[in-house]
GUMAR-146213 format. One record per residue (C-alpha): x, y, z; residue in three letters. Coordinates in pm, whole numbers, padded with zeros to 5 digits, always signed. Example, Ala and Ser with C-alpha at 12.3 -4.5 7.8 and 13.67 -1.06 7.14 Angstrom:
residues 2
+01230-00450+00780ALA +01367-00106+00714SER 
This chain:
residues 715
-03870+04211-03529UNK -03661+04541-03538UNK -03504+04713-03272UNK -03736+04952-03192UNK -03991+04716-03135UNK -03770+04492-02942UNK -03685+04763-02665UNK -04080+04838-02637UNK -04166+04497-02572UNK -03857+04500-02316UNK -04007+04773-02130UNK -04375+04662-02144UNK -04283+04349-01966UNK -04026+04374-01705UNK -03971+04072-01485UNK -04227+04068-01203UNK -04275+03858-00905UNK -04633+03702-01105UNK -04407+03574-01336UNK -04246+03310-01078UNK -04629+03277-00905UNK -04755+03154-01257UNK -04476+02977-01331UNK -04509+02722-00999UNK -04893+02715-01090UNK -04795+02577-01412UNK -04515+02302-01313UNK -04805+02208-01011UNK -05086+02174-01249UNK -04865+01993-01511UNK -04708+01734-01224UNK -05118+01652-01093UNK -05181+01578-01490UNK -04900+01309-01499UNK -05005+01019-01254UNK -04788+00793-01386UNK -04502+00969-01277UNK -04627+01060-00962UNK -04668+00657-00903UNK -04324+00598-00971UNK -04183+00890-00765UNK -04415+00811-00466UNK -04304+00426-00516UNK -03952+00537-00539UNK -03948+00770-00204UNK -04144+00523-00023UNK -03905+00226-00087UNK -03582+00436-00043UNK -03698+00509+00265UNK -03783+00157+00362UNK -03471+00024+00269UNK -03207+00277+00442UNK -03446+00249+00768UNK -03419-00185+00722UNK -03093-00197+00701UNK -03038+00080+00961UNK -03216-00151+01193UNK -02970-00459+01064UNK -02665-00274+01175UNK -02801-00155+01546UNK -02933-00533+01560UNK -02576-00666+01492UNK -02424-00447+01752UNK -02252-00236+01473UNK -02284+00113+01662UNK -02213+00042+01991UNK -01882-00119+01824UNK -01809+00203+01666UNK -01874+00389+01995UNK -01634+00209+02203UNK -01355+00219+01981UNK -01394+00626+01945UNK -01397+00567+02403UNK -01001+00458+02336UNK -00863+00780+02241UNK -00741+01050+02536UNK -00919+01404+02499UNK -00649+01540+02311UNK -00645+01297+02029UNK -00982+01342+01963UNK -00980+01708+01958UNK -00687+01696+01745UNK -00900+01397+01543UNK -01182+01666+01529UNK -00898+01932+01345UNK -00766+01677+01085UNK -01176+01519+00992UNK -01099+01722+00646UNK -00784+01500+00613UNK -00596+01787+00410UNK -00383+01822+00699UNK -00018+01956+00655UNK +00088+01594+00709UNK -00117+01505+00387UNK +00065+01723+00201UNK +00352+01639+00353UNK +00298+01251+00227UNK +00184+01387-00083UNK +00506+01589-00176UNK +00744+01264-00074UNK +00528+00978-00247UNK +00531+01234-00587UNK +00873+01287-00528UNK +00928+00876-00582UNK +00721+00866-00829UNK +00849+01153-01052UNK +01212+01150-00890UNK +01378+01398-01161UNK +01233+01655-01405UNK +01441+01458-01689UNK +01304+01152-01584UNK +01034+00950-01845UNK +00767+01055-01596UNK +00820+01398-01576UNK +00815+01378-02016UNK +00482+01216-01974UNK +00316+01471-01767UNK +00449+01694-02003UNK +00283+01502-02293UNK -00039+01483-02084UNK -00005+01851-02006UNK +00006+01944-02409UNK -00307+01669-02479UNK -00514+01861-02209UNK -00454+02213-02385UNK -00535+02070-02705UNK -00875+01902-02576UNK -00950+02248-02418UNK -00899+02471-02787UNK -01075+02160-02922UNK -01408+02214-02629UNK -01414+02577-02675UNK -01402+02619-03058UNK -01612+02274-03098UNK -01903+02440-02903UNK -01895+02769-03000UNK -01854+02780-03400UNK -02064+02427-03382UNK -02363+02631-03249UNK -02303+02871-03352UNK -02369+02745-03743UNK -02651+02524-03615UNK -02873+02774-03487UNK -02805+03052-03807UNK -02894+02767-03972UNK -03194+02642-03811UNK -03333+02971-03755UNK -03287+03097-04120UNK -03348+02765-04281UNK -03030+02804-04469UNK -02874+02499-04609UNK -02524+02672-04650UNK -02488+02687-04280UNK -02582+02363-04215UNK -02294+02246-04423UNK -02063+02491-04259UNK -02186+02289-03955UNK -02191+01955-04052UNK -01818+01954-04215UNK -01710+02171-03924UNK -01822+01894-03680UNK -01680+01608-03856UNK -01343+01790-03829UNK -01343+01852-03500UNK -01486+01516-03419UNK -01220+01298-03585UNK -00927+01540-03377UNK -01158+01542-03056UNK -01166+01157-03128UNK -00793+01065-03169UNK -00703+01318-02867UNK -00915+01151-02628UNK -00782+00833-02707UNK -00425+00969-02654UNK -00512+01116-02320UNK -00625+00807-02215UNK -00345+00615-02306UNK -00124+00828-02172UNK -00315+00893-01816UNK -00289+00500-01776UNK +00077+00482-01861UNK +00131+00737-01598UNK -00036+00512-01365UNK +00138+00241-01458UNK +00499+00450-01436UNK +00385+00552-01120UNK +00303+00248-00974UNK +00654+00110-01116UNK +00791+00349-00910UNK +00654+00383-00578UNK +00648-00067-00601UNK +01002-00075-00659UNK +01067+00173-00352UNK +00901+00011-00117UNK +01042-00347-00241UNK +01409-00143-00174UNK +01320-00038+00172UNK +01097-00356+00290UNK +01367-00601+00159UNK +01647-00353+00374UNK +01773-00436+00716UNK +01544-00686+00715UNK +01216-00455+00706UNK +01023-00753+00620UNK +01122-00916+00922UNK +01053-00612+01176UNK +00732-00546+01008UNK +00587-00882+01019UNK +00344-00989+01341UNK +00629-01190+01444UNK +00892-00947+01512UNK +00865-00881+01900UNK +01187-00702+01855UNK +01008-00419+01728UNK +00905-00276+02059UNK +01159-00150+02276UNK +01142-00012+02597UNK +00969+00362+02464UNK +00801+00254+02169UNK +00803+00042+01785UNK +01121+00145+01615UNK +01184+00163+01258UNK +01470+00059+01079UNK +01656+00394+01113UNK +01594+00387+01472UNK +01330+00615+01487UNK +00949+00588+01706UNK +00640+00454+01466UNK +00369+00287+01542UNK +00303-00057+01385UNK +00082-00112+01097UNK -00130-00356+00968UNK -00177-00558+00665UNK +00155-00462+00484UNK +00093-00674+00204UNK -00280-00507+00114UNK -00101-00154+00107UNK +00200-00250-00122UNK -00019-00475-00374UNK -00387-00295-00342UNK -00365+00063-00237UNK -00014+00159-00426UNK -00221+00044-00725UNK -00560+00225-00619UNK -00330+00547-00589UNK -00161+00557-00891UNK -00460+00542-01064UNK -00627+00801-00918UNK -00310+01028-00893UNK -00283+00981-01255UNK -00632+01069-01300UNK -00650+01368-01059UNK -00390+01544-01254UNK -00511+01503-01586UNK -00892+01666-01409UNK -00753+01895-01190UNK -00531+02084-01488UNK -00877+02014-01723UNK -01105+02217-01540UNK -00843+02491-01442UNK -00788+02501-01801UNK -01134+02477-01957UNK -01241+02732-01719UNK -00972+02982-01811UNK -01028+02971-02149UNK -01434+02963-02196UNK -01460+03289-01938UNK -01232+03461-02135UNK -01398+03394-02481UNK -01778+03490-02305UNK -01669+03785-02167UNK -01748+03988-02498UNK -02148+03870-02444UNK -02156+03903-02039UNK -01884+04106-01890UNK -01663+04034-01596UNK -01905+04112-01321UNK -02158+03826-01400UNK -01937+03511-01415UNK -01797+03699-01117UNK -02066+03674-00926UNK -02168+03388-01064UNK -01903+03140-00932UNK -01881+03336-00618UNK -02231+03189-00507UNK -02161+02864-00653UNK -01821+02871-00457UNK -02028+02957-00134UNK -02296+02663-00193UNK -02014+02425-00211UNK -01862+02568+00093UNK -02189+02484+00290UNK -02279+02164+00160UNK -01891+02065+00270UNK -01968+02121+00616UNK -02244+01818+00592UNK -02098+01584+00393UNK -01894+01261+00531UNK -01473+01226+00587UNK -01431+01035+00272UNK -01086+00981+00335UNK -01130+00825+00659UNK -01392+00602+00497UNK -01135+00484+00240UNK -00876+00450+00475UNK -01066+00201+00733UNK -01224+00015+00415UNK -00874-00119+00322UNK -00796-00192+00684UNK -01102-00452+00682UNK -01011-00530+00347UNK -00654-00632+00469UNK -00816-00842+00756UNK -01035-01033+00530UNK -00760-01083+00297UNK -00517-01184+00577UNK -00792-01441+00747UNK -00820-01628+00379UNK -00389-01603+00347UNK -00380-01765+00693UNK -00647-02053+00601UNK -00460-02145+00326UNK -00119-02116+00484UNK -00203-02366+00793UNK -00442-02546+00612UNK -00325-02896+00683UNK -00303-02805+01012UNK -00683-02704+01025UNK -00729-03049+00854UNK -00614-03235+01122UNK -00767-03062+01367UNK -01058-03132+01159UNK -01137-02699+01203UNK -01356-02637+00952UNK -01667-02501+01110UNK -01421-02282+01359UNK -01232-02140+01079UNK -01553-02084+00849UNK -01667-01880+01148UNK -01385-01717+01161UNK -01377-01597+00783UNK -01746-01491+00825UNK -01708-01292+01111UNK -01416-01136+00984UNK -01610-01092+00630UNK -01906-00941+00882UNK -01706-00693+01002UNK -01602-00566+00614UNK -01983-00602+00501UNK -02094-00357+00842UNK -01885-00131+00745UNK -01925-00078+00419UNK -02323-00098+00479UNK -02298+00203+00709UNK -02023+00398+00474UNK -02348+00371+00180UNK -02555+00528+00411UNK -02333+00806+00489UNK -02257+00774+00097UNK -02597+00915+00029UNK -02560+01257+00180UNK -02260+01291-00020UNK -02443+01199-00353UNK -02743+01437-00231UNK -02477+01735-00162UNK -02335+01664-00529UNK -02671+01693-00704UNK -02770+01971-00489UNK -02468+02133-00602UNK -02488+02006-00977UNK -02855+02130-01008UNK -02819+02449-00833UNK -02543+02527-01045UNK -02759+02501-01349UNK -03046+02760-01185UNK -02782+02977-01082UNK -02583+03000-01435UNK -02948+03059-01570UNK -03036+03378-01349UNK -02685+03537-01477UNK -02647+03407-01885UNK -03006+03456-01959UNK -03139+03775-01850UNK -02859+03929-02020UNK -02957+03805-02370UNK -03346+03901-02243UNK -03219+04276-02197UNK -03020+04267-02545UNK -03215+04498-02778UNK -02974+04598-03065UNK -02948+04207-03209UNK -03240+03988-03437UNK -03407+03755-03329UNK -03203+03472-03499UNK -02845+03648-03387UNK -02974+03684-03048UNK -03054+03286-03066UNK -02712+03174-03220UNK -02505+03451-02960UNK -02722+03303-02689UNK -02677+02923-02774UNK -02325+02993-02827UNK -02270+03160-02509UNK -02490+02916-02266UNK -02316+02579-02414UNK -01985+02755-02339UNK -02124+02867-01975UNK -02221+02537-01892UNK -01906+02391-02012UNK -01704+02633-01768UNK -02002+02538-01492UNK -01934+02198-01503UNK -01513+02299-01527UNK -01554+02526-01186UNK -01734+02246-01040UNK -01471+01985-01122UNK -01222+02274-00965UNK -01457+02317-00650UNK -01449+01880-00621UNK -01086+01847-00618UNK -01091+01903-00261UNK -01302+01599-00257UNK -01076+01406-00511UNK -00805+01460-00261UNK -00997+01349+00014UNK -01052+01054-00155UNK -00686+01039-00206UNK -00581+01094+00139UNK -00740+00781+00224UNK -00491+00569+00015UNK -00205+00815+00083UNK -00190+00794+00489UNK -00159+00471+00452UNK +00128+00456+00198UNK +00288+00720+00378UNK +00281+00522+00712UNK +00421+00195+00529UNK +00711+00497+00431UNK +00756+00595+00778UNK +00758+00283+00932UNK +01026+00193+00693UNK +01255+00495+00789UNK +01202+00650+00385UNK +01394+01006+00380UNK +01310+01272+00152UNK +01665+01286+00014UNK +01658+00932-00028UNK +01393+00920-00319UNK +01552+00618-00511UNK +01686+00440-00278UNK +01979+00296-00499UNK +02228+00236-00241UNK +02364-00116-00290UNK +02503-00176+00005UNK +02463-00511+00209UNK +02373-00284+00537UNK +02201-00576+00687UNK +02480-00739+00742UNK +02495-00608+01125UNK +02195-00403+01193UNK +02042-00473+01509UNK +02328-00523+01686UNK +02495-00242+01950UNK +02810-00299+01753UNK +02772-00150+01454UNK +03111-00268+01283UNK +03184-00650+01171UNK +03491-00735+01302UNK +03789-00992+01189UNK +03985-01074+01495UNK +04370-00954+01495UNK +04462-01264+01646UNK +04694-01429+01442UNK +04605-01891+01379UNK +04936-02015+01102UNK +04965-01653+01021UNK +04602-01599+00921UNK +04364-01379+01069UNK +04155-01550+01284UNK +03740-01511+01243UNK +03553-01539+01515UNK +03237-01426+01681UNK +03207-01240+02025UNK +02962-01163+02321UNK +03074-00936+02508UNK +02858-00829+02863UNK +02567-00920+02645UNK +02220-00920+02806UNK +01892-01065+02598UNK +01526-00981+02648UNK +01212-01119+02536UNK +00978-00796+02463UNK +00705-00767+02690UNK +00383-00546+02709UNK +00432-00112+02847UNK +00812-00164+02710UNK +00920-00389+02948UNK +01161-00708+02867UNK +01192-01057+03026UNK +01596-01162+03089UNK +01673-01420+02869UNK +02024-01419+02950UNK +02279-01176+03127UNK +02638-01051+03118UNK +02688-01309+02850UNK +03101-01269+02753UNK +03220-01572+02518UNK +03422-01583+02207UNK +03322-01846+01945UNK +03673-01914+01744UNK +03696-02088+01380UNK +03764-02476+01425UNK +03523-02429+01772UNK +03220-02574+01798UNK +02951-02481+02054UNK +02615-02611+02175UNK +02340-02419+02341UNK +02116-02614+02572UNK +01868-02545+02784UNK +01495-02578+02862UNK +01229-02431+02618UNK +01161-02061+02616UNK +01505-02000+02792UNK +01625-01789+02528UNK +01840-02018+02292UNK +01692-01888+01984UNK +01663-01545+02081UNK +02031-01521+02115UNK +02013-01604+01708UNK +01814-01311+01667UNK +02057-01079+01835UNK +02331-01236+01636UNK +02161-01206+01301UNK +02093-00861+01418UNK +01711-00905+01413UNK +01662-00829+01776UNK +01870-00562+01949UNK +02021-00656+02315UNK +01931-00495+02583UNK +02306-00454+02646UNK +02652-00548+02561UNK +02779-00588+02209UNK +02795-00829+01948UNK +03057-00846+01715UNK +03140-01094+01429UNK +03221-01147+01026UNK +02989-01019+00742UNK +02700-01251+00687UNK +02890-01386+00395UNK +03095-01572+00656UNK +02776-01717+00841UNK +02449-01946+00739UNK +02209-01966+00932UNK +01966-02280+00927UNK +01604-02279+01111UNK +01376-02518+01206UNK +01164-02474+00974UNK +01392-02394+00632UNK +01232-02157+00374UNK +01222-02275+00001UNK +01181-02040-00263UNK +00972-02054-00544UNK +01159-02222-00835UNK +01363-02533-00977UNK +01533-02755-00718UNK +01885-02575-00823UNK +01722-02243-00670UNK +01670-02435-00314UNK +02021-02506-00256UNK +02174-02164-00380UNK +01939-01954-00244UNK +01990-01629-00160UNK +02193-01666-00495UNK +01844-01730-00669UNK +01888-01810-01050UNK +01516-01828-01123UNK +01344-02089-01307UNK +01458-02323-01582UNK +01803-02455-01656UNK +02142-02225-01648UNK +02393-02307-01873UNK +02695-02272-01605UNK +02796-02660-01543UNK +03011-02547-01280UNK +02720-02443-01073UNK +02522-02765-01157UNK +02805-02967-01071UNK +02837-02796-00714UNK +02465-02843-00629UNK +02456-03212-00696UNK +02732-03247-00493UNK +02541-03070-00224UNK +02275-03229-00247UNK +02427-03615-00233UNK +02611-03453+00080UNK +02249-03412+00212UNK +02119-03732+00149UNK +01887-03597-00095UNK +01995-03821-00437UNK +01601-04020-00432UNK +01456-03624-00436UNK +01698-03582-00762UNK +01588-03896-00918UNK +01250-03936-00846UNK +01200-03620-01096UNK +01285-03641-01455UNK +01428-03282-01498UNK +01658-03338-01236UNK +01760-03028-01034UNK +01604-02843-01286UNK +01251-02957-01161UNK +01010-02672-01034UNK +00737-02725-00757UNK +00576-02620-00466UNK +00847-02752-00260UNK +00688-02754+00078UNK +00422-02937-00055UNK +00671-03158-00235UNK +00897-03283+00073UNK +00847-03447+00366UNK +00980-03253+00675UNK +01290-03451+00724UNK +01367-03348+00305UNK +01311-03008+00404UNK +01584-02998+00653UNK +01809-03167+00422UNK +01763-02903+00175UNK +01874-02657+00406UNK +02172-02843+00492UNK +02214-02865+00101UNK +02260-02485+00081UNK +02490-02447+00369UNK +02718-02773+00187UNK +02668-02566-00126UNK +02752-02187-00002UNK +03018-02351+00206UNK +03051-02068+00510UNK +03310-02021+00794UNK +03004-02046+01067UNK +02690-02247+01044UNK +02399-02155+01283UNK +02186-02423+01331UNK +01898-02389+01548UNK +01710-02759+01573UNK +01794-02796+01182UNK +01793-03163+01212UNK +01467-03222+01477UNK +01257-03373+01188UNK +01557-03597+01083UNK +01636-03918+01259UNK +01921-03996+01462UNK +02092-04171+01218UNK +02060-03899+00936UNK +02119-03580+01192UNK +02492-03804+01257UNK +02565-03813+00883UNK +02490-03474+00864UNK +02697-03339+01117UNK +03019-03585+01001UNK +02967-03405+00683UNK +03008-03047+00864UNK +03324-03154+00997UNK +03458-03298+00691UNK +03423-02951+00483UNK +03567-02757+00799UNK +03230-02555+00916UNK +03202-02376+01266UNK +02895-02489+01411UNK +02707-02263+01638UNK +02394-02452+01689UNK +02108-02590+01927UNK +01971-02960+01971UNK +01841-03144+02216UNK +01985-03543+02118UNK +02282-03628+02350UNK +02420-03786+02016UNK +02552-03454+01807UNK +02735-03341+02154UNK +03053-03527+02014UNK +03015-03306+01760UNK +03128-02997+01975UNK +03380-02886+02197UNK +03233-02630+02414UNK +02862-02620+02556UNK +02617-02335+02682UNK +02365-02427+02942UNK +02107-02156+02987UNK +01957-02195+03388UNK +01626-02032+03224UNK +01451-01939+03558UNK +01441-01571+03480UNK +01767-01472+03627UNK +01944-01455+03295UNK +02203-01734+03435UNK +02407-01989+03247UNK +02706-02255+03252UNK +02939-02332+02988UNK +03059-02705+02995UNK +03396-02863+02804UNK +03294-03214+02603UNK +03492-03481+02535UNK +03574-03638+02221UNK +03286-03860+02196UNK +03044-03649+02373UNK +03015-03883+02644UNK +03154-03649+02923UNK +03136-03312+02991UNK +03362-03091+03266UNK +03226-02755+03371UNK +03423-02468+03358UNK +03377-02250+03687UNK +03550-01975+03528UNK +03285-01905+03302UNK +03008-01986+03467UNK +02737-01686+03550UNK 
């Protein structure tokens, strides 16, 4: 058909309304004839409607919507207004947190992570070039081969296809590998940084459920002293949220540059066929459609954050049962714990079910956008080729197929670009939880690598930041001592108030002076030690002490690390699992175990101090406390702060341990209830425990059988 015939045919057959009426009639008639398809279409619609309705009724019957409504009533009107504004999740706070997290994941331009991103960018450009050339050249060759029945063009197509396929296969495999490696490197950087912050300044203690000192008169404080709100499930955030976030961040990087590159290159390649205004109008309409559909889609970032919180609660319920398994078994609490676990999972299950219903709206919006993009694209791409008058049918079909395939690719790329906001909303749920953790741990933008190795937890948390060694002299040497000056200690209570435990305490504990602390339960004995350790801040007054290398704390329930028996003794100088070469350390470990009365523990294991076990289950309560004393004998600190660390040891064994402490010249600052240990102390500090913060001092006799009240020290 020549050019004149084509022009005449176009003039005689313009696009009319009757064409659309005929198209609707033909399609409806074809649908009416396909009974099999109609049966499945109707059955699928009815079954899906029944499933959604039954799921909704189940959630309503179980009271999920009442719980959700009750949780929404708690915020103030101002906070609800702020929450509505932050609905999409892409707030300035999100970008601030993302910028900080990316700084941690890619700390420098010359880092390994930056090099990986550069390699990935090069591979993305190569894949885009492969996509453009593969689709244009292959479609052109294949269409020409079929329309002309030409083996020459078909041979060109198959050779071209094999070559591009080989290159594309290797490129896609390389991209997948680099993306996986980026996710792992990001996770390594971010996890290491969080671990550093988490362990610095006792952050793990301050964020734990058992650290009420976090609540001060104003609000919770992070380790930098800044007000923050308490966060839940720290382990879930570090172990799971960081993993998912880093994988999604690596995926987002590749799938953000890829569509932008493909869109730009493909549009440039099709300008000669379509002109500039048609692609512009096409993508303008697609953008308007996307913004309209976005108004009805749910808040993905909020859904993800709430799901991760519920997952953390469910995991915590199981870890709590595992931690207290023996106590539950003794109390026959199987049914009660089963109910707790089931209720925790039911909350998670109901939340996920409701989110599944809400996700249907998102899927509908995504699919409407996807298929409408094809329809709108057809209008702008097909019509120009219907109006081409200067081409033969074979050339027109070849050019049309090449352009169509490229425009479909560019449409998919443009769709991915528009969906970047949804991908960012998905990642916002995780970045928000990680950002909260960073803020609670006192992370600062300038502290990218957190590589400070200073042992700054020596005195953190006391009102006197400087560790001191007194200028007093004893036989020509500085006298090491602990001093409380005007100290007031309070137990945190709701609304930022404190219950006074001890008030206006003035005391110097010099090297060689053993002090016994007594008083009723809950009077503040352990709380005084928490202030001394820097775990709590005093309400008033100051604490001066030597650095932590001079002091060792022995709690009632000693901490046993994973590793060998040697590691239990040398902790916190952890040597890892298995034997070590240093015979001098082994000799000191064996001597410390003998002094603590643990010869039998060494003898009953064929590997001796190299034996690896779950020591909390391996040892009895008394043996665990003796291990703590062996640790003390190994490190030989100047001061030993003992908080009922002999409660599980027999009375005779307790006396033997205190005698060994005197032999190694260790000054004791201890809490104990047995009268027999008084003879190992020179001074007794008795807390009144009546809420007034009062206390009494007593001088103890050499044998502990007498005590003299020191009126000058009484408060």
